[in-house]
CHARMM-style PDB file with segment names, atoms N, HN, CA, C and O in Angstrom:
ATOM      1  N   MET     1      33.929  86.480 130.975  1.00  0.00      PROA
ATOM      2  CA  MET     1      35.327  86.130 130.935  1.00  0.00      PROA
ATOM      3  C   MET     1      36.123  87.225 131.621  1.00  0.00      PROA
ATOM      4  O   MET     1      35.861  88.415 131.445  1.00  0.00      PROA
ATOM      5  N   LYS     2      37.101  86.795 132.409  1.00  0.00      PROA
ATOM      6  HN  LYS     2      37.314  85.829 132.552  1.00  0.00      PROA
ATOM      7  CA  LYS     2      37.995  87.734 133.072  1.00  0.00      PROA
ATOM      8  C   LYS     2      39.365  87.626 132.428  1.00  0.00      PROA
ATOM      9  O   LYS     2      39.944  86.540 132.396  1.00  0.00      PROA
ATOM     10  N   ILE     3      39.893  88.722 131.917  1.00  0.00      PROA
ATOM     11  HN  ILE     3      39.423  89.604 131.943  1.00  0.00      PROA
ATOM     12  CA  ILE     3      41.212  88.764 131.290  1.00  0.00      PROA
ATOM     13  C   ILE     3      42.182  89.407 132.273  1.00  0.00      PROA
ATOM     14  O   ILE     3      41.867  90.428 132.885  1.00  0.00      PROA
ATOM     15  N   VAL     4      43.362  88.809 132.424  1.00  0.00      PROA
ATOM     16  HN  VAL     4      43.618  87.980 131.926  1.00  0.00      PROA
ATOM     17  CA  VAL     4      44.355  89.332 133.364  1.00  0.00      PROA
ATOM     18  C   VAL     4      45.688  89.510 132.662  1.00  0.00      PROA
ATOM     19  O   VAL     4      45.945  88.886 131.632  1.00  0.00      PROA
ATOM     20  N   ARG     5      46.528  90.359 133.217  1.00  0.00      PROA
ATOM     21  HN  ARG     5      46.319  90.867 134.053  1.00  0.00      PROA
ATOM     22  CA  ARG     5      47.889  90.537 132.705  1.00  0.00      PROA
ATOM     23  C   ARG     5      48.767  89.451 133.308  1.00  0.00      PROA
ATOM     24  O   ARG     5      48.599  89.096 134.474  1.00  0.00      PROA
ATOM     25  N   LEU     6      49.700  88.920 132.529  1.00  0.00      PROA
ATOM     26  HN  LEU     6      49.837  89.209 131.581  1.00  0.00      PROA
ATOM     27  CA  LEU     6      50.585  87.859 133.007  1.00  0.00      PROA
ATOM     28  C   LEU     6      51.288  88.279 134.301  1.00  0.00      PROA
ATOM     29  O   LEU     6      51.428  87.478 135.225  1.00  0.00      PROA
ATOM     30  N   GLU     7      51.723  89.524 134.360  1.00  0.00      PROA
ATOM     31  HN  GLU     7      51.609  90.175 133.609  1.00  0.00      PROA
ATOM     32  CA  GLU     7      52.433  90.031 135.535  1.00  0.00      PROA
ATOM     33  C   GLU     7      51.549  90.035 136.790  1.00  0.00      PROA
ATOM     34  O   GLU     7      52.060  90.037 137.910  1.00  0.00      PROA
ATOM     35  N   ASP     8      50.240  90.035 136.600  1.00  0.00      PROA
ATOM     36  HN  ASP     8      49.825  90.032 135.690  1.00  0.00      PROA
ATOM     37  CA  ASP     8      49.312  90.058 137.737  1.00  0.00      PROA
ATOM     38  C   ASP     8      48.873  88.667 138.183  1.00  0.00      PROA
ATOM     39  O   ASP     8      48.073  88.540 139.110  1.00  0.00      PROA
ATOM     40  N   THR     9      49.384  87.628 137.534  1.00  0.00      PROA
ATOM     41  HN  THR     9      50.034  87.731 136.781  1.00  0.00      PROA
ATOM     42  CA  THR     9      49.002  86.267 137.893  1.00  0.00      PROA
ATOM     43  C   THR     9      50.029  85.656 138.842  1.00  0.00      PROA
ATOM     44  O   THR     9      51.160  86.131 138.946  1.00  0.00      PROA
ATOM     45  N   THR    10      49.622  84.611 139.522  1.00  0.00      PROA
ATOM     46  HN  THR    10      48.703  84.225 139.438  1.00  0.00      PROA
ATOM     47  CA  THR    10      50.486  83.907 140.456  1.00  0.00      PROA
ATOM     48  C   THR    10      51.026  82.645 139.804  1.00  0.00      PROA
ATOM     49  O   THR    10      50.270  81.889 139.196  1.00  0.00      PROA
ATOM     50  N   LEU    11      52.311  82.415 139.924  1.00  0.00      PROA
ATOM     51  HN  LEU    11      52.925  83.030 140.418  1.00  0.00      PROA
ATOM     52  CA  LEU    11      52.915  81.186 139.437  1.00  0.00      PROA
ATOM     53  C   LEU    11      52.653  80.112 140.491  1.00  0.00      PROA
ATOM     54  O   LEU    11      53.153  80.205 141.612  1.00  0.00      PROA
ATOM     55  N   GLU    12      51.872  79.098 140.133  1.00  0.00      PROA
ATOM     56  HN  GLU    12      51.466  79.023 139.222  1.00  0.00      PROA
ATOM     57  CA  GLU    12      51.498  78.039 141.066  1.00  0.00      PROA
ATOM     58  C   GLU    12      52.355  76.803 140.809  1.00  0.00      PROA
ATOM     59  O   GLU    12      52.456  76.344 139.671  1.00  0.00      PROA
ATOM     60  N   ASP    13      52.964  76.271 141.844  1.00  0.00      PROA
ATOM     61  HN  ASP    13      52.883  76.644 142.768  1.00  0.00      PROA
ATOM     62  CA  ASP    13      53.672  74.995 141.763  1.00  0.00      PROA
ATOM     63  C   ASP    13      52.649  73.925 142.112  1.00  0.00      PROA
ATOM     64  O   ASP    13      52.301  73.764 143.282  1.00  0.00      PROA
ATOM     65  N   VAL    14      52.162  73.193 141.116  1.00  0.00      PROA
ATOM     66  HN  VAL    14      52.444  73.324 140.166  1.00  0.00      PROA
ATOM     67  CA  VAL    14      51.063  72.247 141.292  1.00  0.00      PROA
ATOM     68  C   VAL    14      51.621  70.959 141.877  1.00  0.00      PROA
ATOM     69  O   VAL    14      52.431  70.282 141.244  1.00  0.00      PROA
ATOM     70  N   LYS    15      51.179  70.616 143.105  1.00  0.00      PROA
ATOM     71  HN  LYS    15      50.521  71.165 143.619  1.00  0.00      PROA
ATOM     72  CA  LYS    15      51.733  69.454 143.795  1.00  0.00      PROA
ATOM     73  C   LYS    15      50.729  68.330 143.976  1.00  0.00      PROA
ATOM     74  O   LYS    15      51.112  67.164 143.881  1.00  0.00      PROA
ATOM     75  N   HSD    16      49.487  68.621 144.227  1.00  0.00      PROA
ATOM     76  HN  HSD    16      49.176  69.569 144.305  1.00  0.00      PROA
ATOM     77  CA  HSD    16      48.494  67.593 144.531  1.00  0.00      PROA
ATOM     78  C   HSD    16      47.765  67.179 143.258  1.00  0.00      PROA
ATOM     79  O   HSD    16      46.728  67.746 142.915  1.00  0.00      PROA
ATOM     80  N   ARG    17      48.311  66.194 142.566  1.00  0.00      PROA
ATOM     81  HN  ARG    17      49.154  65.733 142.845  1.00  0.00      PROA
ATOM     82  CA  ARG    17      47.762  65.723 141.305  1.00  0.00      PROA
ATOM     83  C   ARG    17      48.279  64.320 141.053  1.00  0.00      PROA
ATOM     84  O   ARG    17      49.255  63.904 141.678  1.00  0.00      PROA
ATOM     85  N   PRO    18      47.651  63.584 140.156  1.00  0.00      PROA
ATOM     86  CA  PRO    18      48.066  62.200 139.913  1.00  0.00      PROA
ATOM     87  C   PRO    18      49.205  62.050 138.910  1.00  0.00      PROA
ATOM     88  O   PRO    18      49.405  60.949 138.396  1.00  0.00      PROA
ATOM     89  N   ARG    19      49.952  63.091 138.612  1.00  0.00      PROA
ATOM     90  HN  ARG    19      49.790  63.985 139.030  1.00  0.00      PROA
ATOM     91  CA  ARG    19      51.047  63.026 137.648  1.00  0.00      PROA
ATOM     92  C   ARG    19      52.388  63.081 138.376  1.00  0.00      PROA
ATOM     93  O   ARG    19      52.472  63.547 139.513  1.00  0.00      PROA
ATOM     94  N   GLN    20      53.431  62.601 137.709  1.00  0.00      PROA
ATOM     95  HN  GLN    20      53.364  62.222 136.785  1.00  0.00      PROA
ATOM     96  CA  GLN    20      54.773  62.617 138.269  1.00  0.00      PROA
ATOM     97  C   GLN    20      55.517  63.853 137.794  1.00  0.00      PROA
ATOM     98  O   GLN    20      55.257  64.352 136.699  1.00  0.00      PROA
ATOM     99  N   GLY    21      56.437  64.350 138.602  1.00  0.00      PROA
ATOM    100  HN  GLY    21      56.649  63.945 139.491  1.00  0.00      PROA
ATOM    101  CA  GLY    21      57.328  65.422 138.191  1.00  0.00      PROA
ATOM    102  C   GLY    21      56.804  66.818 138.469  1.00  0.00      PROA
ATOM    103  O   GLY    21      55.680  67.007 138.935  1.00  0.00      PROA
ATOM    104  N   ARG    22      57.654  67.790 138.168  1.00  0.00      PROA
ATOM    105  HN  ARG    22      58.567  67.636 137.789  1.00  0.00      PROA
ATOM    106  CA  ARG    22      57.343  69.198 138.462  1.00  0.00      PROA
ATOM    107  C   ARG    22      56.502  69.823 137.360  1.00  0.00      PROA
ATOM    108  O   ARG    22      56.712  69.574 136.173  1.00  0.00      PROA
ATOM    109  N   PHE    23      55.535  70.650 137.790  1.00  0.00      PROA
ATOM    110  HN  PHE    23      55.365  70.853 138.754  1.00  0.00      PROA
ATOM    111  CA  PHE    23      54.536  71.233 136.896  1.00  0.00      PROA
ATOM    112  C   PHE    23      54.134  72.579 137.494  1.00  0.00      PROA
ATOM    113  O   PHE    23      53.675  72.632 138.635  1.00  0.00      PROA
ATOM    114  N   GLU    24      54.298  73.653 136.747  1.00  0.00      PROA
ATOM    115  HN  GLU    24      54.671  73.609 135.820  1.00  0.00      PROA
ATOM    116  CA  GLU    24      53.888  74.992 137.203  1.00  0.00      PROA
ATOM    117  C   GLU    24      52.861  75.562 136.236  1.00  0.00      PROA
ATOM    118  O   GLU    24      52.859  75.220 135.053  1.00  0.00      PROA
ATOM    119  N   ARG    25      51.985  76.436 136.741  1.00  0.00      PROA
ATOM    120  HN  ARG    25      51.987  76.713 137.702  1.00  0.00      PROA
ATOM    121  CA  ARG    25      50.986  77.044 135.862  1.00  0.00      PROA
ATOM    122  C   ARG    25      50.651  78.459 136.301  1.00  0.00      PROA
ATOM    123  O   ARG    25      50.842  78.849 137.452  1.00  0.00      PROA
ATOM    124  N   ARG    26      50.141  79.212 135.331  1.00  0.00      PROA
ATOM    125  HN  ARG    26      49.986  78.895 134.396  1.00  0.00      PROA
ATOM    126  CA  ARG    26      49.540  80.534 135.558  1.00  0.00      PROA
ATOM    127  C   ARG    26      48.157  80.479 134.926  1.00  0.00      PROA
ATOM    128  O   ARG    26      48.027  80.095 133.764  1.00  0.00      PROA
ATOM    129  N   ARG    27      47.141  80.850 135.659  1.00  0.00      PROA
ATOM    130  HN  ARG    27      47.247  81.161 136.603  1.00  0.00      PROA
ATOM    131  CA  ARG    27      45.778  80.885 135.134  1.00  0.00      PROA
ATOM    132  C   ARG    27      45.559  82.247 134.476  1.00  0.00      PROA
ATOM    133  O   ARG    27      45.606  83.282 135.141  1.00  0.00      PROA
ATOM    134  N   LEU    28      45.318  82.233 133.154  1.00  0.00      PROA
ATOM    135  HN  LEU    28      45.280  81.392 132.614  1.00  0.00      PROA
ATOM    136  CA  LEU    28      45.199  83.480 132.402  1.00  0.00      PROA
ATOM    137  C   LEU    28      43.748  83.869 132.125  1.00  0.00      PROA
ATOM    138  O   LEU    28      43.383  85.034 132.284  1.00  0.00      PROA
ATOM    139  N   LEU    29      42.927  82.924 131.718  1.00  0.00      PROA
ATOM    140  HN  LEU    29      43.223  81.978 131.589  1.00  0.00      PROA
ATOM    141  CA  LEU    29      41.519  83.184 131.429  1.00  0.00      PROA
ATOM    142  C   LEU    29      40.673  82.071 132.024  1.00  0.00      PROA
ATOM    143  O   LEU    29      41.089  80.913 132.039  1.00  0.00      PROA
ATOM    144  N   GLU    30      39.487  82.416 132.513  1.00  0.00      PROA
ATOM    145  HN  GLU    30      39.149  83.357 132.500  1.00  0.00      PROA
ATOM    146  CA  GLU    30      38.566  81.412 133.026  1.00  0.00      PROA
ATOM    147  C   GLU    30      37.145  81.824 132.706  1.00  0.00      PROA
ATOM    148  O   GLU    30      36.777  82.991 132.843  1.00  0.00      PROA
ATOM    149  N   GLY    31      36.352  80.855 132.278  1.00  0.00      PROA
ATOM    150  HN  GLY    31      36.651  79.908 132.167  1.00  0.00      PROA
ATOM    151  CA  GLY    31      34.935  81.095 132.056  1.00  0.00      PROA
ATOM    152  C   GLY    31      34.164  80.902 133.358  1.00  0.00      PROA
ATOM    153  O   GLY    31      34.748  80.613 134.403  1.00  0.00      PROA
ATOM    154  N   GLU    32      32.871  81.064 133.283  1.00  0.00      PROA
ATOM    155  HN  GLU    32      32.397  81.299 132.434  1.00  0.00      PROA
ATOM    156  CA  GLU    32      32.031  80.943 134.472  1.00  0.00      PROA
ATOM    157  C   GLU    32      31.665  79.479 134.725  1.00  0.00      PROA
ATOM    158  O   GLU    32      31.087  78.818 133.863  1.00  0.00      PROA
ATOM    159  N   THR    33      32.002  78.987 135.904  1.00  0.00      PROA
ATOM    160  HN  THR    33      32.472  79.524 136.605  1.00  0.00      PROA
ATOM    161  CA  THR    33      31.719  77.605 136.275  1.00  0.00      PROA
ATOM    162  C   THR    33      30.231  77.306 136.162  1.00  0.00      PROA
ATOM    163  O   THR    33      29.390  78.113 136.558  1.00  0.00      PROA
ATOM    164  N   GLY    34      29.915  76.122 135.610  1.00  0.00      PROA
ATOM    165  HN  GLY    34      30.599  75.467 135.289  1.00  0.00      PROA
ATOM    166  CA  GLY    34      28.530  75.689 135.509  1.00  0.00      PROA
ATOM    167  C   GLY    34      27.778  76.246 134.315  1.00  0.00      PROA
ATOM    168  O   GLY    34      26.566  76.053 134.213  1.00  0.00      PROA
ATOM    169  N   THR    35      28.464  76.933 133.408  1.00  0.00      PROA
ATOM    170  HN  THR    35      29.448  77.090 133.491  1.00  0.00      PROA
ATOM    171  CA  THR    35      27.815  77.479 132.214  1.00  0.00      PROA
ATOM    172  C   THR    35      28.457  76.867 130.972  1.00  0.00      PROA
ATOM    173  O   THR    35      29.549  76.306 131.064  1.00  0.00      PROA
ATOM    174  N   PRO    36      27.805  76.961 129.814  1.00  0.00      PROA
ATOM    175  CA  PRO    36      28.431  76.473 128.577  1.00  0.00      PROA
ATOM    176  C   PRO    36      29.714  77.221 128.222  1.00  0.00      PROA
ATOM    177  O   PRO    36      30.524  76.722 127.441  1.00  0.00      PROA
ATOM    178  N   GLU    37      29.903  78.405 128.785  1.00  0.00      PROA
ATOM    179  HN  GLU    37      29.244  78.810 129.420  1.00  0.00      PROA
ATOM    180  CA  GLU    37      31.108  79.198 128.514  1.00  0.00      PROA
ATOM    181  C   GLU    37      32.229  78.906 129.510  1.00  0.00      PROA
ATOM    182  O   GLU    37      33.197  79.663 129.589  1.00  0.00      PROA
ATOM    183  N   ASN    38      32.108  77.822 130.268  1.00  0.00      PROA
ATOM    184  HN  ASN    38      31.322  77.207 130.204  1.00  0.00      PROA
ATOM    185  CA  ASN    38      33.134  77.481 131.236  1.00  0.00      PROA
ATOM    186  C   ASN    38      34.374  76.945 130.508  1.00  0.00      PROA
ATOM    187  O   ASN    38      34.254  76.065 129.656  1.00  0.00      PROA
ATOM    188  N   PHE    39      35.555  77.465 130.833  1.00  0.00      PROA
ATOM    189  HN  PHE    39      35.652  78.180 131.525  1.00  0.00      PROA
ATOM    190  CA  PHE    39      36.812  77.022 130.238  1.00  0.00      PROA
ATOM    191  C   PHE    39      37.956  77.485 131.111  1.00  0.00      PROA
ATOM    192  O   PHE    39      37.769  78.309 132.006  1.00  0.00      PROA
ATOM    193  N   HSD    40      39.119  76.967 130.858  1.00  0.00      PROA
ATOM    194  HN  HSD    40      39.270  76.297 130.131  1.00  0.00      PROA
ATOM    195  CA  HSD    40      40.344  77.405 131.522  1.00  0.00      PROA
ATOM    196  C   HSD    40      41.401  77.604 130.444  1.00  0.00      PROA
ATOM    197  O   HSD    40      41.545  76.768 129.552  1.00  0.00      PROA
ATOM    198  N   PHE    41      42.135  78.697 130.520  1.00  0.00      PROA
ATOM    199  HN  PHE    41      42.018  79.377 131.244  1.00  0.00      PROA
ATOM    200  CA  PHE    41      43.267  78.938 129.636  1.00  0.00      PROA
ATOM    201  C   PHE    41      44.457  79.202 130.544  1.00  0.00      PROA
ATOM    202  O   PHE    41      44.485  80.190 131.279  1.00  0.00      PROA
ATOM    203  N   GLN    42      45.429  78.319 130.485  1.00  0.00      PROA
ATOM    204  HN  GLN    42      45.406  77.517 129.888  1.00  0.00      PROA
ATOM    205  CA  GLN    42      46.555  78.404 131.406  1.00  0.00      PROA
ATOM    206  C   GLN    42      47.869  78.383 130.648  1.00  0.00      PROA
ATOM    207  O   GLN    42      47.963  77.797 129.570  1.00  0.00      PROA
ATOM    208  N   MET    43      48.875  79.019 131.209  1.00  0.00      PROA
ATOM    209  HN  MET    43      48.799  79.495 132.086  1.00  0.00      PROA
ATOM    210  CA  MET    43      50.241  78.925 130.716  1.00  0.00      PROA
ATOM    211  C   MET    43      50.937  77.948 131.661  1.00  0.00      PROA
ATOM    212  O   MET    43      50.958  78.154 132.874  1.00  0.00      PROA
ATOM    213  N   VAL    44      51.506  76.881 131.095  1.00  0.00      PROA
ATOM    214  HN  VAL    44      51.489  76.713 130.110  1.00  0.00      PROA
ATOM    215  CA  VAL    44      52.061  75.795 131.907  1.00  0.00      PROA
ATOM    216  C   VAL    44      53.519  75.581 131.572  1.00  0.00      PROA
ATOM    217  O   VAL    44      53.929  75.700 130.418  1.00  0.00      PROA
ATOM    218  N   ARG    45      54.298  75.265 132.592  1.00  0.00      PROA
ATOM    219  HN  ARG    45      53.964  75.169 133.530  1.00  0.00      PROA
ATOM    220  CA  ARG    45      55.698  74.886 132.401  1.00  0.00      PROA
ATOM    221  C   ARG    45      55.882  73.521 133.052  1.00  0.00      PROA
ATOM    222  O   ARG    45      55.580  73.327 134.229  1.00  0.00      PROA
ATOM    223  N   THR    46      56.390  72.574 132.251  1.00  0.00      PROA
ATOM    224  HN  THR    46      56.636  72.732 131.294  1.00  0.00      PROA
ATOM    225  CA  THR    46      56.724  71.267 132.797  1.00  0.00      PROA
ATOM    226  C   THR    46      58.238  71.136 132.796  1.00  0.00      PROA
ATOM    227  O   THR    46      58.926  71.766 131.993  1.00  0.00      PROA
ATOM    228  N   TYR    47      58.752  70.312 133.701  1.00  0.00      PROA
ATOM    229  HN  TYR    47      58.193  69.800 134.353  1.00  0.00      PROA
ATOM    230  CA  TYR    47      60.190  70.121 133.835  1.00  0.00      PROA
ATOM    231  C   TYR    47      60.570  68.714 133.401  1.00  0.00      PROA
ATOM    232  O   TYR    47      59.692  67.884 133.168  1.00  0.00      PROA
ATOM    233  N   GLY    48      61.862  68.432 133.290  1.00  0.00      PROA
ATOM    234  HN  GLY    48      62.575  69.106 133.479  1.00  0.00      PROA
ATOM    235  CA  GLY    48      62.360  67.175 132.757  1.00  0.00      PROA
ATOM    236  C   GLY    48      61.828  65.923 133.428  1.00  0.00      PROA
ATOM    237  O   GLY    48      61.787  64.865 132.800  1.00  0.00      PROA
ATOM    238  N   ASP    49      61.418  66.011 134.693  1.00  0.00      PROA
ATOM    239  HN  ASP    49      61.452  66.870 135.204  1.00  0.00      PROA
ATOM    240  CA  ASP    49      60.928  64.827 135.388  1.00  0.00      PROA
ATOM    241  C   ASP    49      59.411  64.662 135.261  1.00  0.00      PROA
ATOM    242  O   ASP    49      58.843  63.736 135.841  1.00  0.00      PROA
ATOM    243  N   PHE    50      58.747  65.550 134.507  1.00  0.00      PROA
ATOM    244  HN  PHE    50      59.208  66.302 134.036  1.00  0.00      PROA
ATOM    245  CA  PHE    50      57.290  65.460 134.378  1.00  0.00      PROA
ATOM    246  C   PHE    50      56.907  64.328 133.441  1.00  0.00      PROA
ATOM    247  O   PHE    50      57.522  64.144 132.390  1.00  0.00      PROA
ATOM    248  N   PHE    51      55.890  63.572 133.827  1.00  0.00      PROA
ATOM    249  HN  PHE    51      55.391  63.721 134.681  1.00  0.00      PROA
ATOM    250  CA  PHE    51      55.368  62.497 132.994  1.00  0.00      PROA
ATOM    251  C   PHE    51      53.864  62.396 133.206  1.00  0.00      PROA
ATOM    252  O   PHE    51      53.385  62.433 134.340  1.00  0.00      PROA
ATOM    253  N   SER    52      53.136  62.270 132.130  1.00  0.00      PROA
ATOM    254  HN  SER    52      53.525  62.239 131.209  1.00  0.00      PROA
ATOM    255  CA  SER    52      51.693  62.089 132.187  1.00  0.00      PROA
ATOM    256  C   SER    52      51.333  60.863 131.357  1.00  0.00      PROA
ATOM    257  O   SER    52      51.556  60.851 130.147  1.00  0.00      PROA
ATOM    258  N   PRO    53      50.779  59.830 131.995  1.00  0.00      PROA
ATOM    259  CA  PRO    53      50.426  58.630 131.230  1.00  0.00      PROA
ATOM    260  C   PRO    53      49.258  58.900 130.288  1.00  0.00      PROA
ATOM    261  O   PRO    53      48.547  59.893 130.440  1.00  0.00      PROA
ATOM    262  N   ARG    54      49.065  58.026 129.330  1.00  0.00      PROA
ATOM    263  HN  ARG    54      49.643  57.220 129.206  1.00  0.00      PROA
ATOM    264  CA  ARG    54      47.934  58.148 128.408  1.00  0.00      PROA
ATOM    265  C   ARG    54      46.644  58.199 129.229  1.00  0.00      PROA
ATOM    266  O   ARG    54      46.444  57.402 130.145  1.00  0.00      PROA
ATOM    267  N   HSD    55      45.781  59.144 128.885  1.00  0.00      PROA
ATOM    268  HN  HSD    55      45.943  59.791 128.140  1.00  0.00      PROA
ATOM    269  CA  HSD    55      44.514  59.304 129.590  1.00  0.00      PROA
ATOM    270  C   HSD    55      43.556  60.065 128.686  1.00  0.00      PROA
ATOM    271  O   HSD    55      43.922  60.444 127.573  1.00  0.00      PROA
ATOM    272  N   HSD    56      42.330  60.292 129.154  1.00  0.00      PROA
ATOM    273  HN  HSD    56      42.033  59.985 130.058  1.00  0.00      PROA
ATOM    274  CA  HSD    56      41.361  61.059 128.366  1.00  0.00      PROA
ATOM    275  C   HSD    56      40.524  61.932 129.297  1.00  0.00      PROA
ATOM    276  O   HSD    56      40.485  61.722 130.510  1.00  0.00      PROA
ATOM    277  N   HSD    57      39.861  62.909 128.699  1.00  0.00      PROA
ATOM    278  HN  HSD    57      39.893  63.078 127.714  1.00  0.00      PROA
ATOM    279  CA  HSD    57      39.013  63.855 129.434  1.00  0.00      PROA
ATOM    280  C   HSD    57      37.620  63.842 128.820  1.00  0.00      PROA
ATOM    281  O   HSD    57      37.417  63.353 127.709  1.00  0.00      PROA
ATOM    282  N   ASN    58      36.677  64.384 129.558  1.00  0.00      PROA
ATOM    283  HN  ASN    58      36.842  64.782 130.461  1.00  0.00      PROA
ATOM    284  CA  ASN    58      35.323  64.553 129.019  1.00  0.00      PROA
ATOM    285  C   ASN    58      35.138  65.985 128.507  1.00  0.00      PROA
ATOM    286  O   ASN    58      34.024  66.508 128.478  1.00  0.00      PROA
ATOM    287  N   PHE    59      36.236  66.597 128.111  1.00  0.00      PROA
ATOM    288  HN  PHE    59      37.141  66.172 128.135  1.00  0.00      PROA
ATOM    289  CA  PHE    59      36.221  67.952 127.556  1.00  0.00      PROA
ATOM    290  C   PHE    59      37.345  68.061 126.538  1.00  0.00      PROA
ATOM    291  O   PHE    59      38.247  67.224 126.504  1.00  0.00      PROA
ATOM    292  N   ASP    60      37.285  69.096 125.712  1.00  0.00      PROA
ATOM    293  HN  ASP    60      36.552  69.776 125.740  1.00  0.00      PROA
ATOM    294  CA  ASP    60      38.342  69.326 124.720  1.00  0.00      PROA
ATOM    295  C   ASP    60      39.565  69.930 125.392  1.00  0.00      PROA
ATOM    296  O   ASP    60      39.448  70.727 126.323  1.00  0.00      PROA
ATOM    297  N   GLN    61      40.731  69.544 124.910  1.00  0.00      PROA
ATOM    298  HN  GLN    61      40.826  68.897 124.154  1.00  0.00      PROA
ATOM    299  CA  GLN    61      41.975  70.092 125.438  1.00  0.00      PROA
ATOM    300  C   GLN    61      42.911  70.357 124.269  1.00  0.00      PROA
ATOM    301  O   GLN    61      43.084  69.500 123.402  1.00  0.00      PROA
ATOM    302  N   VAL    62      43.516  71.543 124.242  1.00  0.00      PROA
ATOM    303  HN  VAL    62      43.375  72.239 124.946  1.00  0.00      PROA
ATOM    304  CA  VAL    62      44.451  71.919 123.193  1.00  0.00      PROA
ATOM    305  C   VAL    62      45.755  72.325 123.866  1.00  0.00      PROA
ATOM    306  O   VAL    62      45.747  73.062 124.852  1.00  0.00      PROA
ATOM    307  N   ARG    63      46.870  71.845 123.335  1.00  0.00      PROA
ATOM    308  HN  ARG    63      46.876  71.246 122.534  1.00  0.00      PROA
ATOM    309  CA  ARG    63      48.184  72.224 123.851  1.00  0.00      PROA
ATOM    310  C   ARG    63      48.984  72.859 122.717  1.00  0.00      PROA
ATOM    311  O   ARG    63      48.925  72.407 121.574  1.00  0.00      PROA
ATOM    312  N   TYR    64      49.717  73.892 123.039  1.00  0.00      PROA
ATOM    313  HN  TYR    64      49.765  74.260 123.967  1.00  0.00      PROA
ATOM    314  CA  TYR    64      50.581  74.570 122.079  1.00  0.00      PROA
ATOM    315  C   TYR    64      51.944  74.706 122.739  1.00  0.00      PROA
ATOM    316  O   TYR    64      52.081  75.415 123.736  1.00  0.00      PROA
ATOM    317  N   GLN    65      52.932  74.050 122.207  1.00  0.00      PROA
ATOM    318  HN  GLN    65      52.821  73.473 121.398  1.00  0.00      PROA
ATOM    319  CA  GLN    65      54.259  74.062 122.795  1.00  0.00      PROA
ATOM    320  C   GLN    65      55.052  75.234 122.254  1.00  0.00      PROA
ATOM    321  O   GLN    65      55.150  75.422 121.041  1.00  0.00      PROA
ATOM    322  N   ILE    66      55.623  76.027 123.160  1.00  0.00      PROA
ATOM    323  HN  ILE    66      55.544  75.875 124.146  1.00  0.00      PROA
ATOM    324  CA  ILE    66      56.383  77.212 122.767  1.00  0.00      PROA
ATOM    325  C   ILE    66      57.852  76.884 122.550  1.00  0.00      PROA
ATOM    326  O   ILE    66      58.461  77.386 121.606  1.00  0.00      PROA
ATOM    327  N   GLU    67      58.432  76.047 123.409  1.00  0.00      PROA
ATOM    328  HN  GLU    67      57.936  75.639 124.176  1.00  0.00      PROA
ATOM    329  CA  GLU    67      59.842  75.694 123.245  1.00  0.00      PROA
ATOM    330  C   GLU    67      60.113  74.342 123.888  1.00  0.00      PROA
ATOM    331  O   GLU    67      59.275  73.805 124.613  1.00  0.00      PROA
ATOM    332  N   GLY    68      61.292  73.803 123.613  1.00  0.00      PROA
ATOM    333  HN  GLY    68      61.972  74.239 123.024  1.00  0.00      PROA
ATOM    334  CA  GLY    68      61.693  72.532 124.207  1.00  0.00      PROA
ATOM    335  C   GLY    68      61.372  71.353 123.311  1.00  0.00      PROA
ATOM    336  O   GLY    68      60.928  71.513 122.174  1.00  0.00      PROA
ATOM    337  N   THR    69      61.603  70.174 123.842  1.00  0.00      PROA
ATOM    338  HN  THR    69      61.963  70.043 124.766  1.00  0.00      PROA
ATOM    339  CA  THR    69      61.383  68.938 123.119  1.00  0.00      PROA
ATOM    340  C   THR    69      60.195  68.204 123.716  1.00  0.00      PROA
ATOM    341  O   THR    69      60.093  68.048 124.933  1.00  0.00      PROA
ATOM    342  N   PHE    70      59.312  67.763 122.858  1.00  0.00      PROA
ATOM    343  HN  PHE    70      59.395  67.890 121.870  1.00  0.00      PROA
ATOM    344  CA  PHE    70      58.150  67.000 123.306  1.00  0.00      PROA
ATOM    345  C   PHE    70      58.407  65.527 123.012  1.00  0.00      PROA
ATOM    346  O   PHE    70      58.775  65.165 121.894  1.00  0.00      PROA
ATOM    347  N   ILE    71      58.213  64.686 124.011  1.00  0.00      PROA
ATOM    348  HN  ILE    71      57.914  64.980 124.919  1.00  0.00      PROA
ATOM    349  CA  ILE    71      58.351  63.244 123.829  1.00  0.00      PROA
ATOM    350  C   ILE    71      56.956  62.662 123.797  1.00  0.00      PROA
ATOM    351  O   ILE    71      56.199  62.784 124.760  1.00  0.00      PROA
ATOM    352  N   SER    72      56.614  62.022 122.679  1.00  0.00      PROA
ATOM    353  HN  SER    72      57.229  61.923 121.896  1.00  0.00      PROA
ATOM    354  CA  SER    72      55.267  61.493 122.552  1.00  0.00      PROA
ATOM    355  C   SER    72      55.055  60.292 123.459  1.00  0.00      PROA
ATOM    356  O   SER    72      56.017  59.665 123.902  1.00  0.00      PROA
ATOM    357  N   ILE    73      53.821  59.980 123.729  1.00  0.00      PROA
ATOM    358  HN  ILE    73      53.040  60.490 123.369  1.00  0.00      PROA
ATOM    359  CA  ILE    73      53.467  58.854 124.592  1.00  0.00      PROA
ATOM    360  C   ILE    73      54.010  57.550 124.028  1.00  0.00      PROA
ATOM    361  O   ILE    73      54.294  56.624 124.787  1.00  0.00      PROA
ATOM    362  N   ALA    74      54.158  57.462 122.727  1.00  0.00      PROA
ATOM    363  HN  ALA    74      53.927  58.215 122.111  1.00  0.00      PROA
ATOM    364  CA  ALA    74      54.658  56.232 122.103  1.00  0.00      PROA
ATOM    365  C   ALA    74      56.121  55.973 122.442  1.00  0.00      PROA
ATOM    366  O   ALA    74      56.544  54.817 122.472  1.00  0.00      PROA
ATOM    367  N   THR    75      56.908  57.022 122.697  1.00  0.00      PROA
ATOM    368  HN  THR    75      56.565  57.961 122.673  1.00  0.00      PROA
ATOM    369  CA  THR    75      58.328  56.854 122.972  1.00  0.00      PROA
ATOM    370  C   THR    75      58.680  57.093 124.441  1.00  0.00      PROA
ATOM    371  O   THR    75      59.816  56.855 124.851  1.00  0.00      PROA
ATOM    372  N   ALA    76      57.725  57.556 125.227  1.00  0.00      PROA
ATOM    373  HN  ALA    76      56.802  57.750 124.894  1.00  0.00      PROA
ATOM    374  CA  ALA    76      57.996  57.854 126.634  1.00  0.00      PROA
ATOM    375  C   ALA    76      58.077  56.569 127.454  1.00  0.00      PROA
ATOM    376  O   ALA    76      57.257  55.665 127.291  1.00  0.00      PROA
ATOM    377  N   ARG    77      59.043  56.500 128.308  1.00  0.00      PROA
ATOM    378  HN  ARG    77      59.709  57.234 128.441  1.00  0.00      PROA
ATOM    379  CA  ARG    77      59.237  55.406 129.266  1.00  0.00      PROA
ATOM    380  C   ARG    77      58.983  54.072 128.655  1.00  0.00      PROA
ATOM    381  OT1 ARG    77      59.103  53.050 129.330  1.00  0.00      PROA
TER     382      ARG     77
END
């Protein structure tokens, strides 16, 4: 595992993806690709126009909201 300081990370404006709206991220921790210890830990900022339809992954995903209002899929659009 590689640990980095937030100040040493790059703020990425993620554009090429199947979701609508603005989405930024910082990659904080990453495991080794192709191993059981492979993972990604990212700090993400979404903006008011961001929308992600109901979907699923073949991996576990945990989200922790720091601030703002979350609109659940049941009430979105």
